[in-house]
OpenMM code with the backbone's topology and positions (N, CA, C; nanometers):
from openmm import Vec3, app, unit

residues = "MET LYS ARG ALA ALA THR ALA ALA GLU LYS ARG HIS MET GLY ARG VAL ALA ALA LEU GLY CYS ILE LEU CYS ASP HIS LEU GLY LEU GLY ALA THR PRO ALA GLN VAL HIS HIS VAL ARG GLU ASP GLN GLY GLY ALA GLN ARG ALA SER ASN TYR LEU THR VAL PRO LEU CYS PRO GLU HIS HIS THR GLY LYS THR GLY LEU HIS GLY LEU GLY THR ARG ALA PHE GLU ARG THR TYR GLY LEU SER GLU LEU ASP LEU LEU ALA LEU THR LEU GLU ARG LEU GLU GLY GLY CYS ARG".split()
positions = [
    Vec3(4.4682, 4.9235, -1.1534),
    Vec3(4.3278, 4.8367, -1.0138),
    Vec3(4.1874, 4.8918, -0.9828),
    Vec3(4.1487, 4.8221, -0.8905),
    Vec3(3.9754, 4.8241, -0.8986),
    Vec3(3.9987, 4.9792, -0.7860),
    Vec3(3.9179, 5.0489, -0.7620),
    Vec3(3.8926, 5.1563, -0.6652),
    Vec3(3.7717, 5.1376, -0.5554),
    Vec3(3.7910, 5.1457, -0.4548),
    Vec3(3.6867, 5.0623, -0.3655),
    Vec3(3.6127, 5.1895, -0.4034),
    Vec3(3.4776, 5.1182, -0.3436),
    Vec3(3.3345, 5.2540, -0.3332),
    Vec3(3.3682, 5.2699, -0.2109),
    Vec3(3.3025, 5.4223, -0.2016),
    Vec3(3.2995, 5.5537, -0.1389),
    Vec3(3.1419, 5.4956, -0.0106),
    Vec3(3.1737, 5.5876, 0.1122),
    Vec3(3.0794, 5.4900, 0.1662),
    Vec3(2.9217, 5.5666, 0.1271),
    Vec3(2.9924, 5.6803, 0.0254),
    Vec3(2.8766, 5.7527, -0.0123),
    Vec3(2.8024, 5.6922, -0.0931),
    Vec3(2.8571, 5.6796, -0.1864),
    Vec3(2.8243, 5.4518, -0.2343),
    Vec3(2.8332, 5.3643, -0.2393),
    Vec3(2.8766, 5.3398, -0.1085),
    Vec3(2.7728, 5.2124, -0.0989),
    Vec3(2.6417, 5.2410, 0.0777),
    Vec3(2.5638, 5.3402, 0.0497),
    Vec3(2.5315, 5.4729, 0.1137),
    Vec3(2.4134, 5.3834, -0.0054),
    Vec3(2.4424, 5.4614, -0.1403),
    Vec3(2.3616, 5.4622, -0.3104),
    Vec3(2.3047, 5.3522, -0.3082),
    Vec3(2.4335, 5.2267, -0.3252),
    Vec3(2.3923, 5.0892, -0.3336),
    Vec3(2.2877, 5.0119, -0.2159),
    Vec3(2.2894, 5.0619, -0.1350),
    Vec3(2.2402, 4.9902, 0.0089),
    Vec3(2.0465, 5.0750, 0.0139),
    Vec3(2.0765, 5.1486, -0.0091),
    Vec3(1.8917, 5.2136, -0.1171),
    Vec3(1.8315, 5.1133, -0.1800),
    Vec3(1.9240, 5.1672, -0.3308),
    Vec3(1.8874, 5.1358, -0.4580),
    Vec3(1.8933, 4.9371, -0.4355),
    Vec3(1.9262, 4.8653, -0.3773),
    Vec3(1.9164, 4.7131, -0.3320),
    Vec3(1.7806, 4.7227, -0.2195),
    Vec3(1.7882, 4.7742, -0.1530),
    Vec3(1.6448, 4.7599, 0.0149),
    Vec3(1.5155, 4.8511, -0.1591),
    Vec3(1.5370, 4.8270, -0.2532),
    Vec3(1.4200, 4.9069, -0.3507),
    Vec3(1.3566, 4.7343, -0.3675),
    Vec3(1.4398, 4.6414, -0.3507),
    Vec3(1.3793, 4.4927, -0.4036),
    Vec3(1.3631, 4.5088, -0.5398),
    Vec3(1.3034, 4.4167, -0.6303),
    Vec3(1.3884, 4.4240, -0.8269),
    Vec3(1.2485, 4.5326, -0.8279),
    Vec3(1.3526, 4.5655, -0.9033),
    Vec3(1.2674, 4.6547, -1.0325),
    Vec3(1.1371, 4.6552, -1.1603),
    Vec3(1.1650, 4.4694, -1.1870),
    Vec3(1.1053, 4.4930, -1.3256),
    Vec3(1.0375, 4.3608, -1.2431),
    Vec3(1.0664, 4.3259, -1.1724),
    Vec3(0.9406, 4.2726, -1.0665),
    Vec3(0.8048, 4.3361, -1.0397),
    Vec3(0.8691, 4.4431, -1.0208),
    Vec3(0.8087, 4.5472, -0.9441),
    Vec3(0.7187, 4.5829, -1.0752),
    Vec3(0.8044, 4.6404, -1.1355),
    Vec3(0.7474, 4.6778, -1.2690),
    Vec3(0.6543, 4.5696, -1.3594),
    Vec3(0.6652, 4.4908, -1.3276),
    Vec3(0.5960, 4.3433, -1.3210),
    Vec3(0.4480, 4.3274, -1.3942),
    Vec3(0.4575, 4.3253, -1.1812),
    Vec3(0.3449, 4.3511, -1.1485),
    Vec3(0.3710, 4.2304, -1.0601),
    Vec3(0.5211, 4.1451, -1.0271),
    Vec3(0.5497, 4.0216, -0.9394),
    Vec3(0.5154, 4.0621, -0.8480),
    Vec3(0.4945, 4.2004, -0.7566),
    Vec3(0.5449, 4.2243, -0.6209),
    Vec3(0.6605, 4.1815, -0.5477),
    Vec3(0.7127, 4.2080, -0.4723),
    Vec3(0.8102, 4.2686, -0.4008),
    Vec3(0.9761, 4.1694, -0.3673),
    Vec3(0.9932, 4.1963, -0.4352),
    Vec3(1.1801, 4.0267, -0.4351),
    Vec3(1.2726, 4.0843, -0.4414),
    Vec3(1.3446, 4.0891, -0.2755),
    Vec3(1.5415, 4.1075, -0.2628),
    Vec3(1.5290, 4.1415, -0.4004),
    Vec3(1.6701, 4.2122, -0.3833),
    Vec3(1.7175, 4.2689, -0.5285),
    Vec3(1.8807, 4.2823, -0.5415),
    Vec3(1.9694, 4.2210, -0.5566),
    Vec3(2.1141, 4.2519, -0.6280),
    Vec3(2.1136, 4.3806, -0.7197),
    Vec3(2.2279, 4.4326, -0.6712),
    Vec3(2.2610, 4.5651, -0.7307),
    Vec3(2.3120, 4.5558, -0.9129),
    Vec3(2.2672, 4.6079, -0.9893),
    Vec3(2.3035, 4.5570, -1.0956),
    Vec3(2.3413, 4.6457, -1.1486),
    Vec3(2.5405, 4.7538, -1.2412),
    Vec3(2.6135, 4.8345, -1.2526),
    Vec3(2.5256, 4.8858, -1.4336),
    Vec3(2.4620, 4.9372, -1.4218),
    Vec3(2.4307, 4.9882, -1.5819),
    Vec3(2.5188, 5.0245, -1.7260),
    Vec3(2.5825, 4.9459, -1.8289),
    Vec3(2.6877, 4.9988, -1.8672),
    Vec3(2.6250, 5.0475, -2.0301),
    Vec3(2.6811, 5.1580, -2.0175),
    Vec3(2.6740, 5.2868, -2.1308),
    Vec3(2.7586, 5.3495, -2.1547),
    Vec3(2.7742, 5.2518, -2.3049),
    Vec3(2.8751, 5.2999, -2.3641),
    Vec3(3.0344, 5.3313, -2.3326),
    Vec3(3.0026, 5.2167, -2.2303),
    Vec3(3.1600, 5.1332, -2.2183),
    Vec3(3.2616, 5.0814, -2.2079),
    Vec3(3.3929, 5.0397, -2.2744),
    Vec3(3.4432, 4.8777, -2.2817),
    Vec3(3.4467, 4.7930, -2.1630),
    Vec3(3.4889, 4.7091, -2.2781),
    Vec3(3.4841, 4.5822, -2.1389),
    Vec3(3.5422, 4.5877, -2.0141),
    Vec3(3.6747, 4.6043, -2.0174),
    Vec3(3.7427, 4.6383, -1.9053),
    Vec3(3.6654, 4.7296, -1.8001),
    Vec3(3.5794, 4.8194, -1.8850),
    Vec3(3.5096, 4.9896, -1.8241),
    Vec3(3.4261, 4.9295, -1.6904),
    Vec3(3.4611, 5.0013, -1.5422),
    Vec3(3.3662, 4.9163, -1.4287),
    Vec3(3.2747, 5.1074, -1.4689),
    Vec3(3.1012, 5.0657, -1.4756),
    Vec3(2.9990, 5.1628, -1.4992),
    Vec3(3.0399, 5.1880, -1.3014),
    Vec3(2.9876, 5.2969, -1.2978),
    Vec3(2.9620, 5.4057, -1.2038),
    Vec3(2.9154, 5.2915, -1.1037),
    Vec3(2.9430, 5.3875, -0.9805),
    Vec3(2.8186, 5.3137, -0.8449),
    Vec3(2.6978, 5.3776, -0.8107),
    Vec3(2.7019, 5.4861, -0.9215),
    Vec3(2.5221, 5.5633, -0.8828),
    Vec3(2.4515, 5.4941, -0.9822),
    Vec3(2.5199, 5.4518, -1.1337),
    Vec3(2.3936, 5.3897, -1.2047),
    Vec3(2.3965, 5.2648, -1.2230),
    Vec3(2.3774, 5.1937, -1.0579),
    Vec3(2.2829, 5.0878, -1.0818),
    Vec3(2.0890, 5.1025, -1.0447),
    Vec3(2.0842, 4.9243, -1.0285),
    Vec3(1.9746, 4.9010, -1.1189),
    Vec3(1.9612, 4.8395, -1.0004),
    Vec3(1.8575, 4.7308, -0.9221),
    Vec3(1.8063, 4.6222, -0.8629),
    Vec3(1.7265, 4.5497, -0.9136),
    Vec3(1.7742, 4.4618, -0.9808),
    Vec3(1.7520, 4.2843, -0.9582),
    Vec3(1.7268, 4.2064, -0.9029),
    Vec3(1.5801, 4.0981, -0.9095),
    Vec3(1.6808, 4.0084, -0.7723),
    Vec3(1.7549, 3.9101, -0.8661),
    Vec3(1.8013, 3.7961, -0.8602),
    Vec3(1.8890, 3.6829, -0.8887),
    Vec3(1.8194, 3.6599, -1.0002),
    Vec3(1.7363, 3.6108, -1.0931),
    Vec3(1.6456, 3.5538, -1.1812),
    Vec3(1.6711, 3.6479, -1.3313),
    Vec3(1.6210, 3.7847, -1.2333),
    Vec3(1.6419, 3.9327, -1.3457),
    Vec3(1.7343, 3.9741, -1.3898),
    Vec3(1.9083, 3.9578, -1.2984),
    Vec3(2.0496, 3.9658, -1.3299),
    Vec3(2.0800, 3.8859, -1.3454),
    Vec3(2.0920, 3.7489, -1.3557),
    Vec3(2.2026, 3.6716, -1.4032),
    Vec3(2.1933, 3.5026, -1.5165),
    Vec3(2.0204, 3.4939, -1.4073),
    Vec3(1.9151, 3.3671, -1.4735),
    Vec3(1.8958, 3.3985, -1.6257),
    Vec3(1.8387, 3.2952, -1.6873),
    Vec3(1.8345, 3.2640, -1.7983),
    Vec3(1.7176, 3.3370, -1.8527),
    Vec3(1.5962, 3.3958, -1.8070),
    Vec3(1.5108, 3.5092, -1.8046),
    Vec3(1.5516, 3.7061, -1.8218),
    Vec3(1.7394, 3.6965, -1.7004),
    Vec3(1.7907, 3.7719, -1.6476),
    Vec3(1.9020, 3.8610, -1.8257),
    Vec3(1.9311, 3.9841, -1.7427),
    Vec3(2.0118, 4.0112, -1.8661),
    Vec3(2.1459, 3.9857, -1.8392),
    Vec3(2.2108, 3.9811, -1.7504),
    Vec3(2.3358, 3.8745, -1.7821),
    Vec3(2.3286, 3.6854, -1.9145),
    Vec3(2.1575, 3.6990, -1.8694),
    Vec3(2.1638, 3.5359, -1.9266),
    Vec3(2.1315, 3.5572, -2.0770),
    Vec3(1.9719, 3.7181, -2.0559),
    Vec3(1.9363, 3.6434, -2.2111),
    Vec3(2.0865, 3.7838, -2.2673),
    Vec3(2.1166, 3.8484, -2.2270),
    Vec3(2.2046, 3.9686, -2.3424),
    Vec3(2.0877, 4.1081, -2.2993),
    Vec3(2.2177, 4.2124, -2.3128),
    Vec3(2.0810, 4.2949, -2.3706),
    Vec3(1.9659, 4.3276, -2.4250),
    Vec3(2.0605, 4.3231, -2.5830),
    Vec3(1.9347, 4.3024, -2.6588),
    Vec3(1.7436, 4.2093, -2.6950),
    Vec3(1.8250, 4.0751, -2.6171),
    Vec3(1.7164, 3.9656, -2.5777),
    Vec3(1.6148, 4.0387, -2.4376),
    Vec3(1.7569, 4.1094, -2.4052),
    Vec3(1.6345, 4.1572, -2.2579),
    Vec3(1.5369, 4.2423, -2.3352),
    Vec3(1.5750, 4.3324, -2.4099),
    Vec3(1.5020, 4.4625, -2.4077),
    Vec3(1.3905, 4.3921, -2.5204),
    Vec3(1.4341, 4.3432, -2.5834),
    Vec3(1.2469, 4.2594, -2.6553),
    Vec3(1.1839, 4.2319, -2.6130),
    Vec3(1.2136, 4.1624, -2.5292),
    Vec3(1.1405, 4.0482, -2.3445),
    Vec3(1.0584, 4.1520, -2.3169),
    Vec3(1.1173, 4.1660, -2.2023),
    Vec3(1.0244, 4.3397, -2.1322),
    Vec3(1.0503, 4.4200, -2.1816),
    Vec3(1.1104, 4.4624, -2.3023),
    Vec3(1.0265, 4.6332, -2.3674),
    Vec3(1.0759, 4.7470, -2.3288),
    Vec3(1.2342, 4.6875, -2.1577),
    Vec3(1.2939, 4.7921, -2.1122),
    Vec3(1.4680, 4.8354, -2.1608),
    Vec3(1.5039, 4.9174, -2.1892),
    Vec3(1.6401, 4.9093, -2.1120),
    Vec3(1.7175, 4.9179, -2.0164),
    Vec3(1.8666, 4.9104, -1.9759),
    Vec3(1.8789, 4.9253, -1.8704),
    Vec3(1.8402, 5.0497, -1.8272),
    Vec3(1.9236, 5.2297, -1.9319),
    Vec3(1.8638, 5.2972, -1.9197),
    Vec3(1.7286, 5.3069, -1.8549),
    Vec3(1.5444, 5.2135, -1.9019),
    Vec3(1.4210, 5.2153, -1.8584),
    Vec3(1.4355, 5.2072, -1.6940),
    Vec3(1.5045, 5.1216, -1.6578),
    Vec3(1.5462, 5.0862, -1.5721),
    Vec3(1.5934, 5.1143, -1.4346),
    Vec3(1.6930, 5.1983, -1.4988),
    Vec3(1.7425, 5.3500, -1.4208),
    Vec3(1.6435, 5.4352, -1.4251),
    Vec3(1.5983, 5.4569, -1.4692),
    Vec3(1.4570, 5.6163, -1.4829),
    Vec3(1.3915, 5.5089, -1.3271),
    Vec3(1.3482, 5.4030, -1.4071),
    Vec3(1.1563, 5.3773, -1.3055),
    Vec3(1.2759, 5.3664, -1.1456),
    Vec3(1.4458, 5.3270, -1.1301),
    Vec3(1.5002, 5.2877, -0.9876),
    Vec3(1.4765, 5.4533, -0.9705),
    Vec3(1.5463, 5.5613, -1.0324),
    Vec3(1.5972, 5.6803, -1.0168),
    Vec3(1.4206, 5.7013, -0.9447),
    Vec3(1.3301, 5.7489, -1.0349),
    Vec3(1.1847, 5.7483, -0.9698),
    Vec3(1.1619, 5.6947, -0.8289),
    Vec3(1.1393, 5.5306, -0.8053),
    Vec3(1.1304, 5.5511, -0.6507),
    Vec3(1.1872, 5.5829, -0.5413),
    Vec3(1.3915, 5.5731, -0.5758),
    Vec3(1.4097, 5.6908, -0.5105),
    Vec3(1.4173, 5.7975, -0.4543),
    Vec3(1.3429, 5.8891, -0.5718),
    Vec3(1.2370, 6.0282, -0.5405),
    Vec3(1.2179, 6.0373, -0.4912),
    Vec3(1.0879, 5.8911, -0.4737),
    Vec3(0.9375, 5.9229, -0.3902),
    Vec3(0.9830, 5.7629, -0.1868),
    Vec3(1.1146, 5.7601, -0.2136),
    Vec3(1.1245, 5.6993, -0.1540),
    Vec3(1.0261, 5.5882, -0.1182),
    Vec3(1.1590, 5.4443, -0.0522),
    Vec3(1.1271, 5.3702, -0.0756),
    Vec3(0.9656, 5.2875, 0.0073),
    Vec3(0.9486, 5.1897, -0.0591),
    Vec3(0.7803, 5.1931, 0.0033),
    Vec3(0.8293, 5.1219, 0.1641),
] * unit.nanometer
topology = app.Topology()
chain = topology.addChain("A")
for resn in residues:
    res = topology.addResidue(resn, chain)
    for name in ("N", "CA", "C"):
        topology.addAtom(name, app.Element.getBySymbol(name[0]), res)
């Protein structure tokens, strides 16, 4: 059974989403609304990533044809030169500095 997100986790994911797409920002495309993507690192298919290991991605970069789920992890990394952990680092840097 899936555990519900705590209030603190929901606040964190809200702050992450409010940043806008971290990849669009990195590519200089400007601010775009974002969905929260859970970073999957060393987890099996049935395991859910932590709600704190999240990055903000616009719908295209999240689930679109040129996005993480559309391209797959390896092709995404080749296309953009960034891994999910790189995106997480960029996200944490932005959170540390506050929302623009």
